[in-house]
PyMOL Python script that loads the backbone (N, CA, C, O; Angstrom):
from pymol import cmd

cmd.read_pdbstr("""\
ATOM      1  N   MET A   1       0.819  -1.190   0.000  1.00  0.00           N
ATOM      2  CA  MET A   1       0.000   0.000   0.000  1.00  0.00           C
ATOM      3  C   MET A   1       0.867   1.260   0.000  1.00  0.00           C
ATOM      4  O   MET A   1       0.527   2.238  -0.665  1.00  0.00           O
ATOM      5  N   LYS A   2       1.973   1.250   0.731  1.00  0.00           N
ATOM      6  CA  LYS A   2       2.851   2.414   0.758  1.00  0.00           C
ATOM      7  C   LYS A   2       3.480   2.666  -0.603  1.00  0.00           C
ATOM      8  O   LYS A   2       3.710   3.815  -0.979  1.00  0.00           O
ATOM      9  N   ILE A   3       3.761   1.595  -1.347  1.00  0.00           N
ATOM     10  CA  ILE A   3       4.349   1.758  -2.676  1.00  0.00           C
ATOM     11  C   ILE A   3       3.338   2.438  -3.595  1.00  0.00           C
ATOM     12  O   ILE A   3       3.693   3.346  -4.346  1.00  0.00           O
ATOM     13  N   LEU A   4       2.088   2.003  -3.539  1.00  0.00           N
ATOM     14  CA  LEU A   4       1.039   2.611  -4.357  1.00  0.00           C
ATOM     15  C   LEU A   4       0.873   4.084  -4.001  1.00  0.00           C
ATOM     16  O   LEU A   4       0.718   4.923  -4.888  1.00  0.00           O
ATOM     17  N   HIS A   5       0.903   4.394  -2.745  1.00  0.00           N
ATOM     18  CA  HIS A   5       0.777   5.784  -2.292  1.00  0.00           C
ATOM     19  C   HIS A   5       1.931   6.615  -2.836  1.00  0.00           C
ATOM     20  O   HIS A   5       1.720   7.737  -3.294  1.00  0.00           O
ATOM     21  N   SER A   6       3.136   6.085  -2.793  1.00  0.00           N
ATOM     22  CA  SER A   6       4.307   6.800  -3.310  1.00  0.00           C
ATOM     23  C   SER A   6       4.199   7.003  -4.812  1.00  0.00           C
ATOM     24  O   SER A   6       4.550   8.069  -5.319  1.00  0.00           O
ATOM     25  N   VAL A   7       3.722   6.003  -5.524  1.00  0.00           N
ATOM     26  CA  VAL A   7       3.576   6.114  -6.975  1.00  0.00           C
ATOM     27  C   VAL A   7       2.537   7.185  -7.312  1.00  0.00           C
ATOM     28  O   VAL A   7       2.751   8.000  -8.210  1.00  0.00           O
ATOM     29  N   VAL A   8       1.427   7.182  -6.601  1.00  0.00           N
ATOM     30  CA  VAL A   8       0.383   8.177  -6.856  1.00  0.00           C
ATOM     31  C   VAL A   8       0.920   9.577  -6.612  1.00  0.00           C
ATOM     32  O   VAL A   8       0.664  10.480  -7.409  1.00  0.00           O
ATOM     33  N   LEU A   9       1.652   9.776  -5.538  1.00  0.00           N
ATOM     34  CA  LEU A   9       2.217  11.103  -5.247  1.00  0.00           C
ATOM     35  C   LEU A   9       3.237  11.515  -6.306  1.00  0.00           C
ATOM     36  O   LEU A   9       3.291  12.683  -6.690  1.00  0.00           O
ATOM     37  N   ALA A  10       4.041  10.574  -6.777  1.00  0.00           N
ATOM     38  CA  ALA A  10       5.019  10.877  -7.819  1.00  0.00           C
ATOM     39  C   ALA A  10       4.318  11.272  -9.120  1.00  0.00           C
ATOM     40  O   ALA A  10       4.743  12.208  -9.797  1.00  0.00           O
ATOM     41  N   VAL A  11       3.260  10.568  -9.462  1.00  0.00           N
ATOM     42  CA  VAL A  11       2.506  10.903 -10.674  1.00  0.00           C
ATOM     43  C   VAL A  11       1.864  12.273 -10.540  1.00  0.00           C
ATOM     44  O   VAL A  11       1.875  13.062 -11.485  1.00  0.00           O
ATOM     45  N   MET A  12       1.306  12.560  -9.372  1.00  0.00           N
ATOM     46  CA  MET A  12       0.690  13.869  -9.156  1.00  0.00           C
ATOM     47  C   MET A  12       1.727  14.987  -9.253  1.00  0.00           C
ATOM     48  O   MET A  12       1.455  16.040  -9.830  1.00  0.00           O
ATOM     49  N   ALA A  13       2.895  14.763  -8.698  1.00  0.00           N
ATOM     50  CA  ALA A  13       3.956  15.768  -8.779  1.00  0.00           C
ATOM     51  C   ALA A  13       4.386  15.975 -10.231  1.00  0.00           C
ATOM     52  O   ALA A  13       4.627  17.106 -10.655  1.00  0.00           O
ATOM     53  N   GLY A  14       4.480  14.894 -10.985  1.00  0.00           N
ATOM     54  CA  GLY A  14       4.832  15.001 -12.402  1.00  0.00           C
ATOM     55  C   GLY A  14       3.780  15.765 -13.188  1.00  0.00           C
ATOM     56  O   GLY A  14       4.105  16.585 -14.046  1.00  0.00           O
ATOM     57  N   MET A  15       2.523  15.491 -12.890  1.00  0.00           N
ATOM     58  CA  MET A  15       1.440  16.204 -13.569  1.00  0.00           C
ATOM     59  C   MET A  15       1.473  17.691 -13.223  1.00  0.00           C
ATOM     60  O   MET A  15       1.196  18.536 -14.075  1.00  0.00           O
ATOM     61  N   LEU A  16       1.807  18.004 -11.987  1.00  0.00           N
ATOM     62  CA  LEU A  16       1.916  19.394 -11.576  1.00  0.00           C
ATOM     63  C   LEU A  16       3.020  20.095 -12.364  1.00  0.00           C
ATOM     64  O   LEU A  16       2.840  21.225 -12.818  1.00  0.00           O
ATOM     65  N   MET A  17       4.147  19.435 -12.523  1.00  0.00           N
ATOM     66  CA  MET A  17       5.267  20.037 -13.248  1.00  0.00           C
ATOM     67  C   MET A  17       4.913  20.260 -14.722  1.00  0.00           C
ATOM     68  O   MET A  17       5.257  21.297 -15.289  1.00  0.00           O
ATOM     69  N   VAL A  18       4.236  19.306 -15.338  1.00  0.00           N
ATOM     70  CA  VAL A  18       3.810  19.467 -16.726  1.00  0.00           C
ATOM     71  C   VAL A  18       2.801  20.599 -16.834  1.00  0.00           C
ATOM     72  O   VAL A  18       2.851  21.396 -17.771  1.00  0.00           O
ATOM     73  N   GLY A  19       1.891  20.668 -15.879  1.00  0.00           N
ATOM     74  CA  GLY A  19       0.895  21.735 -15.869  1.00  0.00           C
ATOM     75  C   GLY A  19       1.517  23.100 -15.695  1.00  0.00           C
ATOM     76  O   GLY A  19       1.087  24.060 -16.336  1.00  0.00           O
ATOM     77  N   VAL A  20       2.510  23.208 -14.851  1.00  0.00           N
ATOM     78  CA  VAL A  20       3.190  24.485 -14.628  1.00  0.00           C
ATOM     79  C   VAL A  20       3.935  24.894 -15.895  1.00  0.00           C
ATOM     80  O   VAL A  20       4.026  26.082 -16.203  1.00  0.00           O
ATOM     81  N   GLY A  21       4.465  23.929 -16.623  1.00  0.00           N
ATOM     82  CA  GLY A  21       5.155  24.230 -17.875  1.00  0.00           C
ATOM     83  C   GLY A  21       4.226  24.845 -18.906  1.00  0.00           C
ATOM     84  O   GLY A  21       4.672  25.605 -19.766  1.00  0.00           O
ATOM     85  N   GLY A  22       2.947  24.528 -18.832  1.00  0.00           N
ATOM     86  CA  GLY A  22       1.979  25.085 -19.761  1.00  0.00           C
ATOM     87  C   GLY A  22       1.453  26.445 -19.352  1.00  0.00           C
ATOM     88  O   GLY A  22       0.551  26.974 -20.002  1.00  0.00           O
ATOM     89  N   CYS A  23       1.989  27.021 -18.299  1.00  0.00           N
ATOM     90  CA  CYS A  23       1.494  28.302 -17.784  1.00  0.00           C
ATOM     91  C   CYS A  23       2.225  29.497 -18.378  1.00  0.00           C
ATOM     92  O   CYS A  23       2.067  30.614 -17.885  1.00  0.00           O
ATOM     93  N   GLY A  24       3.016  29.295 -19.418  1.00  0.00           N
ATOM     94  CA  GLY A  24       3.831  30.371 -19.978  1.00  0.00           C
ATOM     95  C   GLY A  24       3.036  31.578 -20.430  1.00  0.00           C
ATOM     96  O   GLY A  24       3.497  32.707 -20.262  1.00  0.00           O
ATOM     97  N   GLY A  25       1.847  31.377 -21.003  1.00  0.00           N
ATOM     98  CA  GLY A  25       1.055  32.491 -21.502  1.00  0.00           C
ATOM     99  C   GLY A  25       0.072  33.048 -20.491  1.00  0.00           C
ATOM    100  O   GLY A  25      -0.709  33.941 -20.821  1.00  0.00           O
ATOM    101  N   MET A  26       0.092  32.549 -19.284  1.00  0.00           N
ATOM    102  CA  MET A  26      -0.853  33.001 -18.259  1.00  0.00           C
ATOM    103  C   MET A  26      -0.310  34.221 -17.525  1.00  0.00           C
ATOM    104  O   MET A  26       0.892  34.482 -17.517  1.00  0.00           O
ATOM    105  N   SER A  27      -1.225  34.955 -16.913  1.00  0.00           N
ATOM    106  CA  SER A  27      -0.804  36.071 -16.073  1.00  0.00           C
ATOM    107  C   SER A  27      -0.113  35.526 -14.825  1.00  0.00           C
ATOM    108  O   SER A  27      -0.223  34.343 -14.506  1.00  0.00           O
ATOM    109  N   LYS A  28       0.590  36.396 -14.137  1.00  0.00           N
ATOM    110  CA  LYS A  28       1.275  35.987 -12.906  1.00  0.00           C
ATOM    111  C   LYS A  28       0.268  35.489 -11.877  1.00  0.00           C
ATOM    112  O   LYS A  28       0.537  34.523 -11.163  1.00  0.00           O
ATOM    113  N   GLN A  29      -0.883  36.138 -11.797  1.00  0.00           N
ATOM    114  CA  GLN A  29      -1.906  35.724 -10.831  1.00  0.00           C
ATOM    115  C   GLN A  29      -2.489  34.369 -11.219  1.00  0.00           C
ATOM    116  O   GLN A  29      -2.757  33.541 -10.348  1.00  0.00           O
ATOM    117  N   GLY A  30      -2.687  34.136 -12.504  1.00  0.00           N
ATOM    118  CA  GLY A  30      -3.186  32.845 -12.970  1.00  0.00           C
ATOM    119  C   GLY A  30      -2.199  31.724 -12.690  1.00  0.00           C
ATOM    120  O   GLY A  30      -2.585  30.622 -12.302  1.00  0.00           O
ATOM    121  N   GLN A  31      -0.928  32.016 -12.892  1.00  0.00           N
ATOM    122  CA  GLN A  31       0.112  31.029 -12.592  1.00  0.00           C
ATOM    123  C   GLN A  31       0.118  30.694 -11.111  1.00  0.00           C
ATOM    124  O   GLN A  31       0.194  29.523 -10.739  1.00  0.00           O
ATOM    125  N   SER A  32       0.040  31.702 -10.272  1.00  0.00           N
ATOM    126  CA  SER A  32       0.054  31.474  -8.827  1.00  0.00           C
ATOM    127  C   SER A  32      -1.164  30.680  -8.388  1.00  0.00           C
ATOM    128  O   SER A  32      -1.068  29.831  -7.502  1.00  0.00           O
ATOM    129  N   THR A  33      -2.310  30.951  -9.003  1.00  0.00           N
ATOM    130  CA  THR A  33      -3.526  30.207  -8.673  1.00  0.00           C
ATOM    131  C   THR A  33      -3.372  28.743  -9.041  1.00  0.00           C
ATOM    132  O   THR A  33      -3.715  27.863  -8.251  1.00  0.00           O
ATOM    133  N   ALA A  34      -2.853  28.472 -10.249  1.00  0.00           N
ATOM    134  CA  ALA A  34      -2.674  27.095 -10.705  1.00  0.00           C
ATOM    135  C   ALA A  34      -1.655  26.348  -9.851  1.00  0.00           C
ATOM    136  O   ALA A  34      -1.870  25.193  -9.482  1.00  0.00           O
ATOM    137  N   ILE A  35      -0.559  27.005  -9.544  1.00  0.00           N
ATOM    138  CA  ILE A  35       0.471  26.374  -8.710  1.00  0.00           C
ATOM    139  C   ILE A  35      -0.076  26.109  -7.311  1.00  0.00           C
ATOM    140  O   ILE A  35       0.147  25.037  -6.749  1.00  0.00           O
ATOM    141  N   GLY A  36      -0.785  27.076  -6.752  1.00  0.00           N
ATOM    142  CA  GLY A  36      -1.379  26.902  -5.426  1.00  0.00           C
ATOM    143  C   GLY A  36      -2.363  25.744  -5.392  1.00  0.00           C
ATOM    144  O   GLY A  36      -2.395  24.973  -4.433  1.00  0.00           O
ATOM    145  N   ALA A  37      -3.169  25.625  -6.449  1.00  0.00           N
ATOM    146  CA  ALA A  37      -4.135  24.527  -6.515  1.00  0.00           C
ATOM    147  C   ALA A  37      -3.426  23.179  -6.591  1.00  0.00           C
ATOM    148  O   ALA A  37      -3.847  22.219  -5.945  1.00  0.00           O
ATOM    149  N   GLY A  38      -2.363  23.103  -7.370  1.00  0.00           N
ATOM    150  CA  GLY A  38      -1.612  21.845  -7.481  1.00  0.00           C
ATOM    151  C   GLY A  38      -0.946  21.452  -6.175  1.00  0.00           C
ATOM    152  O   GLY A  38      -1.023  20.302  -5.743  1.00  0.00           O
ATOM    153  N   VAL A  39      -0.302  22.410  -5.560  1.00  0.00           N
ATOM    154  CA  VAL A  39       0.368  22.135  -4.289  1.00  0.00           C
ATOM    155  C   VAL A  39      -0.661  21.788  -3.213  1.00  0.00           C
ATOM    156  O   VAL A  39      -0.446  20.888  -2.401  1.00  0.00           O
ATOM    157  N   GLY A  40      -1.780  22.514  -3.216  1.00  0.00           N
ATOM    158  CA  GLY A  40      -2.833  22.226  -2.248  1.00  0.00           C
ATOM    159  C   GLY A  40      -3.429  20.841  -2.431  1.00  0.00           C
ATOM    160  O   GLY A  40      -3.740  20.156  -1.457  1.00  0.00           O
ATOM    161  N   ALA A  41      -3.587  20.428  -3.692  1.00  0.00           N
ATOM    162  CA  ALA A  41      -4.126  19.089  -3.957  1.00  0.00           C
ATOM    163  C   ALA A  41      -3.187  18.010  -3.440  1.00  0.00           C
ATOM    164  O   ALA A  41      -3.624  17.029  -2.839  1.00  0.00           O
ATOM    165  N   ILE A  42      -1.910  18.195  -3.677  1.00  0.00           N
ATOM    166  CA  ILE A  42      -0.935  17.218  -3.183  1.00  0.00           C
ATOM    167  C   ILE A  42      -0.923  17.207  -1.658  1.00  0.00           C
ATOM    168  O   ILE A  42      -0.916  16.140  -1.043  1.00  0.00           O
ATOM    169  N   GLY A  43      -0.920  18.393  -1.046  1.00  0.00           N
ATOM    170  CA  GLY A  43      -0.940  18.470   0.417  1.00  0.00           C
ATOM    171  C   GLY A  43      -2.199  17.864   1.005  1.00  0.00           C
ATOM    172  O   GLY A  43      -2.141  17.150   2.006  1.00  0.00           O
ATOM    173  N   GLY A  44      -3.345  18.147   0.382  1.00  0.00           N
ATOM    174  CA  GLY A  44      -4.603  17.582   0.865  1.00  0.00           C
ATOM    175  C   GLY A  44      -4.628  16.072   0.750  1.00  0.00           C
ATOM    176  O   GLY A  44      -5.140  15.379   1.630  1.00  0.00           O
ATOM    177  N   ALA A  45      -4.067  15.562  -0.351  1.00  0.00           N
ATOM    178  CA  ALA A  45      -4.016  14.115  -0.535  1.00  0.00           C
ATOM    179  C   ALA A  45      -3.118  13.458   0.511  1.00  0.00           C
ATOM    180  O   ALA A  45      -3.447  12.399   1.044  1.00  0.00           O
ATOM    181  N   ILE A  46      -2.006  14.083   0.794  1.00  0.00           N
ATOM    182  CA  ILE A  46      -1.078  13.524   1.784  1.00  0.00           C
ATOM    183  C   ILE A  46      -1.706  13.551   3.180  1.00  0.00           C
ATOM    184  O   ILE A  46      -1.649  12.562   3.911  1.00  0.00           O
ATOM    185  N   LEU A  47      -2.297  14.676   3.540  1.00  0.00           N
ATOM    186  CA  LEU A  47      -2.844  14.824   4.887  1.00  0.00           C
ATOM    187  C   LEU A  47      -4.052  13.937   5.153  1.00  0.00           C
ATOM    188  O   LEU A  47      -4.291  13.545   6.296  1.00  0.00           O
ATOM    189  N   THR A  48      -4.815  13.614   4.113  1.00  0.00           N
ATOM    190  CA  THR A  48      -6.022  12.816   4.304  1.00  0.00           C
ATOM    191  C   THR A  48      -5.876  11.385   3.812  1.00  0.00           C
ATOM    192  O   THR A  48      -6.868  10.663   3.709  1.00  0.00           O
ATOM    193  N   GLY A  49      -4.672  10.974   3.511  1.00  0.00           N
ATOM    194  CA  GLY A  49      -4.453   9.601   3.067  1.00  0.00           C
ATOM    195  C   GLY A  49      -4.977   9.334   1.669  1.00  0.00           C
ATOM    196  O   GLY A  49      -5.285   8.189   1.337  1.00  0.00           O
ATOM    197  N   GLY A  50      -5.086  10.366   0.842  1.00  0.00           N
ATOM    198  CA  GLY A  50      -5.503  10.192  -0.536  1.00  0.00           C
ATOM    199  C   GLY A  50      -6.996  10.262  -0.768  1.00  0.00           C
ATOM    200  O   GLY A  50      -7.468   9.861  -1.832  1.00  0.00           O
ATOM    201  N   SER A  51      -7.750  10.758   0.190  1.00  0.00           N
ATOM    202  CA  SER A  51      -9.203  10.843  -0.009  1.00  0.00           C
ATOM    203  C   SER A  51      -9.523  11.903  -1.064  1.00  0.00           C
ATOM    204  O   SER A  51      -8.814  12.900  -1.201  1.00  0.00           O
ATOM    205  N   THR A  52     -10.586  11.668  -1.792  1.00  0.00           N
ATOM    206  CA  THR A  52     -10.995  12.600  -2.839  1.00  0.00           C
ATOM    207  C   THR A  52     -11.363  13.955  -2.252  1.00  0.00           C
ATOM    208  O   THR A  52     -10.972  14.995  -2.780  1.00  0.00           O
ATOM    209  N   ALA A  53     -12.107  13.938  -1.171  1.00  0.00           N
ATOM    210  CA  ALA A  53     -12.529  15.193  -0.541  1.00  0.00           C
ATOM    211  C   ALA A  53     -11.319  15.994  -0.060  1.00  0.00           C
ATOM    212  O   ALA A  53     -11.284  17.214  -0.219  1.00  0.00           O
ATOM    213  N   GLY A  54     -10.343  15.328   0.517  1.00  0.00           N
ATOM    214  CA  GLY A  54      -9.138  16.013   0.983  1.00  0.00           C
ATOM    215  C   GLY A  54      -8.339  16.605  -0.159  1.00  0.00           C
ATOM    216  O   GLY A  54      -7.817  17.715  -0.051  1.00  0.00           O
ATOM    217  N   THR A  55      -8.244  15.866  -1.257  1.00  0.00           N
ATOM    218  CA  THR A  55      -7.508  16.348  -2.425  1.00  0.00           C
ATOM    219  C   THR A  55      -8.204  17.560  -3.034  1.00  0.00           C
ATOM    220  O   THR A  55      -7.557  18.565  -3.329  1.00  0.00           O
ATOM    221  N   LEU A  56      -9.516  17.470  -3.224  1.00  0.00           N
ATOM    222  CA  LEU A  56     -10.257  18.587  -3.804  1.00  0.00           C
ATOM    223  C   LEU A  56     -10.280  19.796  -2.866  1.00  0.00           C
ATOM    224  O   LEU A  56     -10.166  20.938  -3.310  1.00  0.00           O
ATOM    225  N   GLY A  57     -10.429  19.535  -1.578  1.00  0.00           N
ATOM    226  CA  GLY A  57     -10.403  20.631  -0.613  1.00  0.00           C
ATOM    227  C   GLY A  57      -9.056  21.329  -0.589  1.00  0.00           C
ATOM    228  O   GLY A  57      -8.980  22.557  -0.535  1.00  0.00           O
ATOM    229  N   GLY A  58      -7.996  20.539  -0.631  1.00  0.00           N
ATOM    230  CA  GLY A  58      -6.650  21.119  -0.670  1.00  0.00           C
ATOM    231  C   GLY A  58      -6.423  21.938  -1.926  1.00  0.00           C
ATOM    232  O   GLY A  58      -5.796  22.997  -1.875  1.00  0.00           O
ATOM    233  N   ALA A  59      -6.926  21.458  -3.048  1.00  0.00           N
ATOM    234  CA  ALA A  59      -6.790  22.201  -4.304  1.00  0.00           C
ATOM    235  C   ALA A  59      -7.536  23.529  -4.229  1.00  0.00           C
ATOM    236  O   ALA A  59      -7.030  24.558  -4.677  1.00  0.00           O
ATOM    237  N   ALA A  60      -8.733  23.501  -3.665  1.00  0.00           N
ATOM    238  CA  ALA A  60      -9.515  24.734  -3.551  1.00  0.00           C
ATOM    239  C   ALA A  60      -8.828  25.748  -2.649  1.00  0.00           C
ATOM    240  O   ALA A  60      -8.713  26.922  -3.000  1.00  0.00           O
ATOM    241  N   VAL A  61      -8.375  25.296  -1.496  1.00  0.00           N
ATOM    242  CA  VAL A  61      -7.717  26.204  -0.548  1.00  0.00           C
ATOM    243  C   VAL A  61      -6.408  26.726  -1.138  1.00  0.00           C
ATOM    244  O   VAL A  61      -6.111  27.917  -1.037  1.00  0.00           O
ATOM    245  N   GLY A  62      -5.635  25.847  -1.748  1.00  0.00           N
ATOM    246  CA  GLY A  62      -4.371  26.267  -2.365  1.00  0.00           C
ATOM    247  C   GLY A  62      -4.578  27.249  -3.499  1.00  0.00           C
ATOM    248  O   GLY A  62      -3.810  28.199  -3.649  1.00  0.00           O
ATOM    249  N   GLY A  63      -5.621  27.024  -4.306  1.00  0.00           N
ATOM    250  CA  GLY A  63      -5.915  27.946  -5.394  1.00  0.00           C
ATOM    251  C   GLY A  63      -6.292  29.335  -4.900  1.00  0.00           C
ATOM    252  O   GLY A  63      -5.860  30.342  -5.462  1.00  0.00           O
ATOM    253  N   VAL A  64      -7.091  29.382  -3.855  1.00  0.00           N
ATOM    254  CA  VAL A  64      -7.489  30.672  -3.280  1.00  0.00           C
ATOM    255  C   VAL A  64      -6.268  31.380  -2.705  1.00  0.00           C
ATOM    256  O   VAL A  64      -6.094  32.581  -2.915  1.00  0.00           O
ATOM    257  N   ILE A  65      -5.438  30.663  -1.996  1.00  0.00           N
ATOM    258  CA  ILE A  65      -4.234  31.286  -1.417  1.00  0.00           C
ATOM    259  C   ILE A  65      -3.313  31.786  -2.515  1.00  0.00           C
ATOM    260  O   ILE A  65      -2.802  32.904  -2.435  1.00  0.00           O
ATOM    261  N   GLY A  66      -3.092  30.964  -3.550  1.00  0.00           N
ATOM    262  CA  GLY A  66      -2.245  31.396  -4.666  1.00  0.00           C
ATOM    263  C   GLY A  66      -2.803  32.615  -5.362  1.00  0.00           C
ATOM    264  O   GLY A  66      -2.043  33.496  -5.765  1.00  0.00           O
ATOM    265  N   HIS A  67      -4.092  32.686  -5.510  1.00  0.00           N
ATOM    266  CA  HIS A  67      -4.749  33.827  -6.148  1.00  0.00           C
ATOM    267  C   HIS A  67      -4.584  35.104  -5.330  1.00  0.00           C
ATOM    268  O   HIS A  67      -4.306  36.173  -5.874  1.00  0.00           O
ATOM    269  N   GLU A  68      -4.757  34.979  -4.032  1.00  0.00           N
ATOM    270  CA  GLU A  68      -4.702  36.141  -3.154  1.00  0.00           C
ATOM    271  C   GLU A  68      -3.286  36.649  -2.918  1.00  0.00           C
ATOM    272  O   GLU A  68      -3.086  37.840  -2.681  1.00  0.00           O
ATOM    273  N   VAL A  69      -2.316  35.766  -2.982  1.00  0.00           N
ATOM    274  CA  VAL A  69      -0.934  36.169  -2.718  1.00  0.00           C
ATOM    275  C   VAL A  69      -0.438  37.153  -3.778  1.00  0.00           C
ATOM    276  O   VAL A  69       0.354  38.044  -3.472  1.00  0.00           O
ATOM    277  N   THR A  70      -0.896  36.998  -5.015  1.00  0.00           N
ATOM    278  CA  THR A  70      -0.384  37.844  -6.093  1.00  0.00           C
ATOM    279  C   THR A  70      -1.264  39.055  -6.392  1.00  0.00           C
ATOM    280  O   THR A  70      -1.075  39.695  -7.426  1.00  0.00           O
ATOM    281  N   LYS A  71      -2.208  39.386  -5.532  1.00  0.00           N
ATOM    282  CA  LYS A  71      -3.038  40.578  -5.754  1.00  0.00           C
ATOM    283  C   LYS A  71      -2.234  41.837  -5.576  1.00  0.00           C
ATOM    284  O   LYS A  71      -2.767  42.936  -5.724  1.00  0.00           O
TER     285      LYS A  71
END
""", "prot")
cmd.dss("prot")
cmd.show_as("cartoon", "prot")
cmd.util.cbc("prot")
cmd.orient("prot")
């Protein structure tokens, strides 16, 4: 089970990096929102053991924080 958890986190981190690479044409605030959502999703998944609600909640909170930081 720990191996599966590690693989899922590695895939999520890879997806985040690919997603950030596609942010070249976005505004600074849009980039921060996307990065915050990705980091929040990973953090939420880790803290809640990979639950869907934790991942989505983390993404929402991270996105809001990323959006507000660059105002």
